[in-house]
mmCIF file of the N, C-alpha and C atoms, coordinates in Angstrom:
data_MODEL
# 
_entry.id   MODEL 
# 
loop_
_atom_site.group_PDB 
_atom_site.id 
_atom_site.type_symbol 
_atom_site.label_atom_id 
_atom_site.label_alt_id 
_atom_site.label_comp_id 
_atom_site.label_asym_id 
_atom_site.label_entity_id 
_atom_site.label_seq_id 
_atom_site.pdbx_PDB_ins_code 
_atom_site.Cartn_x 
_atom_site.Cartn_y 
_atom_site.Cartn_z 
_atom_site.occupancy 
_atom_site.B_iso_or_equiv 
_atom_site.pdbx_formal_charge 
_atom_site.auth_seq_id 
_atom_site.auth_comp_id 
_atom_site.auth_asym_id 
_atom_site.auth_atom_id 
_atom_site.pdbx_PDB_model_num 
ATOM 1  N N  . LEU A 1 1  ? 0.787  -1.220 -0.048  1.00 0.00 ? 1  LEU A N  1 
ATOM 2  C CA . LEU A 1 1  ? -0.057 0.024  0.026   1.00 0.00 ? 1  LEU A CA 1 
ATOM 3  C C  . LEU A 1 1  ? 0.841  1.314  -0.010  1.00 0.00 ? 1  LEU A C  1 
ATOM 4  N N  . GLN A 1 2  ? 1.880  1.226  0.770   1.00 0.00 ? 2  GLN A N  1 
ATOM 5  C CA . GLN A 1 2  ? 2.730  2.385  0.892   1.00 0.00 ? 2  GLN A CA 1 
ATOM 6  C C  . GLN A 1 2  ? 3.468  2.660  -0.518  1.00 0.00 ? 2  GLN A C  1 
ATOM 7  N N  . LEU A 1 3  ? 3.800  1.577  -1.225  1.00 0.00 ? 3  LEU A N  1 
ATOM 8  C CA . LEU A 1 3  ? 4.488  1.683  -2.520  1.00 0.00 ? 3  LEU A CA 1 
ATOM 9  C C  . LEU A 1 3  ? 3.460  2.388  -3.517  1.00 0.00 ? 3  LEU A C  1 
ATOM 10 N N  . PHE A 1 4  ? 2.209  1.883  -3.347  1.00 0.00 ? 4  PHE A N  1 
ATOM 11 C CA . PHE A 1 4  ? 1.149  2.439  -4.292  1.00 0.00 ? 4  PHE A CA 1 
ATOM 12 C C  . PHE A 1 4  ? 1.025  3.934  -3.997  1.00 0.00 ? 4  PHE A C  1 
ATOM 13 N N  . LEU A 1 5  ? 0.933  4.383  -2.816  1.00 0.00 ? 5  LEU A N  1 
ATOM 14 C CA . LEU A 1 5  ? 0.702  5.843  -2.410  1.00 0.00 ? 5  LEU A CA 1 
ATOM 15 C C  . LEU A 1 5  ? 1.966  6.562  -2.853  1.00 0.00 ? 5  LEU A C  1 
ATOM 16 N N  . SER A 1 6  ? 3.216  6.035  -2.729  1.00 0.00 ? 6  SER A N  1 
ATOM 17 C CA . SER A 1 6  ? 4.322  6.658  -3.144  1.00 0.00 ? 6  SER A CA 1 
ATOM 18 C C  . SER A 1 6  ? 4.222  6.871  -4.752  1.00 0.00 ? 6  SER A C  1 
ATOM 19 N N  . GLU A 1 7  ? 3.735  5.913  -5.385  1.00 0.00 ? 7  GLU A N  1 
ATOM 20 C CA . GLU A 1 7  ? 3.625  5.978  -6.890  1.00 0.00 ? 7  GLU A CA 1 
ATOM 21 C C  . GLU A 1 7  ? 2.671  7.115  -7.237  1.00 0.00 ? 7  GLU A C  1 
ATOM 22 N N  . ILE A 1 8  ? 1.606  7.277  -6.475  1.00 0.00 ? 8  ILE A N  1 
ATOM 23 C CA . ILE A 1 8  ? 0.584  8.355  -6.704  1.00 0.00 ? 8  ILE A CA 1 
ATOM 24 C C  . ILE A 1 8  ? 1.181  9.741  -6.423  1.00 0.00 ? 8  ILE A C  1 
ATOM 25 N N  . ALA A 1 9  ? 1.937  9.818  -5.325  1.00 0.00 ? 9  ALA A N  1 
ATOM 26 C CA . ALA A 1 9  ? 2.574  11.030 -5.030  1.00 0.00 ? 9  ALA A CA 1 
ATOM 27 C C  . ALA A 1 9  ? 3.635  11.453 -6.034  1.00 0.00 ? 9  ALA A C  1 
ATOM 28 N N  . LEU A 1 10 ? 4.290  10.547 -6.552  1.00 0.00 ? 10 LEU A N  1 
ATOM 29 C CA . LEU A 1 10 ? 5.268  10.854 -7.654  1.00 0.00 ? 10 LEU A CA 1 
ATOM 30 C C  . LEU A 1 10 ? 4.544  11.199 -8.904  1.00 0.00 ? 10 LEU A C  1 
ATOM 31 N N  . ALA A 1 11 ? 3.516  10.623 -9.241  1.00 0.00 ? 11 ALA A N  1 
ATOM 32 C CA . ALA A 1 11 ? 2.719  11.043 -10.425 1.00 0.00 ? 11 ALA A CA 1 
ATOM 33 C C  . ALA A 1 11 ? 2.164  12.517 -10.169 1.00 0.00 ? 11 ALA A C  1 
ATOM 34 N N  . ASN A 1 12 ? 1.731  12.761 -9.014  1.00 0.00 ? 12 ASN A N  1 
ATOM 35 C CA . ASN A 1 12 ? 1.096  14.066 -8.817  1.00 0.00 ? 12 ASN A CA 1 
ATOM 36 C C  . ASN A 1 12 ? 2.126  15.115 -8.845  1.00 0.00 ? 12 ASN A C  1 
ATOM 37 N N  . ARG A 1 13 ? 3.356  14.869 -8.350  1.00 0.00 ? 13 ARG A N  1 
ATOM 38 C CA . ARG A 1 13 ? 4.406  15.806 -8.336  1.00 0.00 ? 13 ARG A CA 1 
ATOM 39 C C  . ARG A 1 13 ? 4.792  16.095 -9.789  1.00 0.00 ? 13 ARG A C  1 
ATOM 40 N N  . GLN A 1 14 ? 4.965  15.041 -10.610 1.00 0.00 ? 14 GLN A N  1 
ATOM 41 C CA . GLN A 1 14 ? 5.244  15.272 -12.018 1.00 0.00 ? 14 GLN A CA 1 
ATOM 42 C C  . GLN A 1 14 ? 4.189  16.084 -12.729 1.00 0.00 ? 14 GLN A C  1 
ATOM 43 N N  . LYS A 1 15 ? 2.981  15.826 -12.449 1.00 0.00 ? 15 LYS A N  1 
ATOM 44 C CA . LYS A 1 15 ? 1.884  16.537 -13.022 1.00 0.00 ? 15 LYS A CA 1 
ATOM 45 C C  . LYS A 1 15 ? 1.961  18.002 -12.607 1.00 0.00 ? 15 LYS A C  1 
ATOM 46 N N  . SER A 1 16 ? 2.227  18.197 -11.452 1.00 0.00 ? 16 SER A N  1 
ATOM 47 C CA . SER A 1 16 ? 2.292  19.604 -10.835 1.00 0.00 ? 16 SER A CA 1 
ATOM 48 C C  . SER A 1 16 ? 3.444  20.357 -11.458 1.00 0.00 ? 16 SER A C  1 
ATOM 49 N N  . ASP A 1 17 ? 4.676  19.663 -11.762 1.00 0.00 ? 17 ASP A N  1 
ATOM 50 C CA . ASP A 1 17 ? 5.852  20.353 -12.408 1.00 0.00 ? 17 ASP A CA 1 
ATOM 51 C C  . ASP A 1 17 ? 5.414  20.632 -13.871 1.00 0.00 ? 17 ASP A C  1 
ATOM 52 N N  . LEU A 1 18 ? 4.655  19.734 -14.514 1.00 0.00 ? 18 LEU A N  1 
ATOM 53 C CA . LEU A 1 18 ? 4.277  19.966 -15.835 1.00 0.00 ? 18 LEU A CA 1 
ATOM 54 C C  . LEU A 1 18 ? 3.353  21.166 -15.988 1.00 0.00 ? 18 LEU A C  1 
ATOM 55 N N  . ILE A 1 19 ? 2.376  21.325 -14.954 1.00 0.00 ? 19 ILE A N  1 
ATOM 56 C CA . ILE A 1 19 ? 1.493  22.514 -15.026 1.00 0.00 ? 19 ILE A CA 1 
ATOM 57 C C  . ILE A 1 19 ? 2.302  23.728 -14.713 1.00 0.00 ? 19 ILE A C  1 
ATOM 58 N N  . ALA A 1 20 ? 3.289  23.589 -13.929 1.00 0.00 ? 20 ALA A N  1 
ATOM 59 C CA . ALA A 1 20 ? 4.115  24.785 -13.467 1.00 0.00 ? 20 ALA A CA 1 
ATOM 60 C C  . ALA A 1 20 ? 4.808  25.276 -14.786 1.00 0.00 ? 20 ALA A C  1 
ATOM 61 N N  . VAL A 1 21 ? 5.270  24.277 -15.524 1.00 0.00 ? 21 VAL A N  1 
ATOM 62 C CA . VAL A 1 21 ? 5.948  24.638 -16.811 1.00 0.00 ? 21 VAL A CA 1 
ATOM 63 C C  . VAL A 1 21 ? 5.068  25.422 -17.780 1.00 0.00 ? 21 VAL A C  1 
ATOM 64 N N  . PHE A 1 22 ? 3.838  24.975 -17.952 1.00 0.00 ? 22 PHE A N  1 
ATOM 65 C CA . PHE A 1 22 ? 2.857  25.608 -18.769 1.00 0.00 ? 22 PHE A CA 1 
ATOM 66 C C  . PHE A 1 22 ? 2.536  27.090 -18.210 1.00 0.00 ? 22 PHE A C  1 
ATOM 67 N N  . VAL A 1 23 ? 2.362  27.128 -16.965 1.00 0.00 ? 23 VAL A N  1 
ATOM 68 C CA . VAL A 1 23 ? 2.177  28.361 -16.357 1.00 0.00 ? 23 VAL A CA 1 
ATOM 69 C C  . VAL A 1 23 ? 3.204  29.469 -16.444 1.00 0.00 ? 23 VAL A C  1 
ATOM 70 N N  . LYS A 1 24 ? 4.430  28.950 -16.489 1.00 0.00 ? 24 LYS A N  1 
ATOM 71 C CA . LYS A 1 24 ? 5.561  29.937 -16.594 1.00 0.00 ? 24 LYS A CA 1 
ATOM 72 C C  . LYS A 1 24 ? 5.539  30.401 -18.022 1.00 0.00 ? 24 LYS A C  1 
ATOM 73 N N  . LYS A 1 25 ? 5.059  29.698 -18.990 1.00 0.00 ? 25 LYS A N  1 
ATOM 74 C CA . LYS A 1 25 ? 5.027  30.116 -20.383 1.00 0.00 ? 25 LYS A CA 1 
ATOM 75 C C  . LYS A 1 25 ? 3.854  31.069 -20.490 1.00 0.00 ? 25 LYS A C  1 
# 
């Protein structure tokens, strides 16, 4: 379960970084 949650956290962080890149532009 912890591994699954960490995977979700990683995906959310990557998505946030992607959104941040679009916002900067």
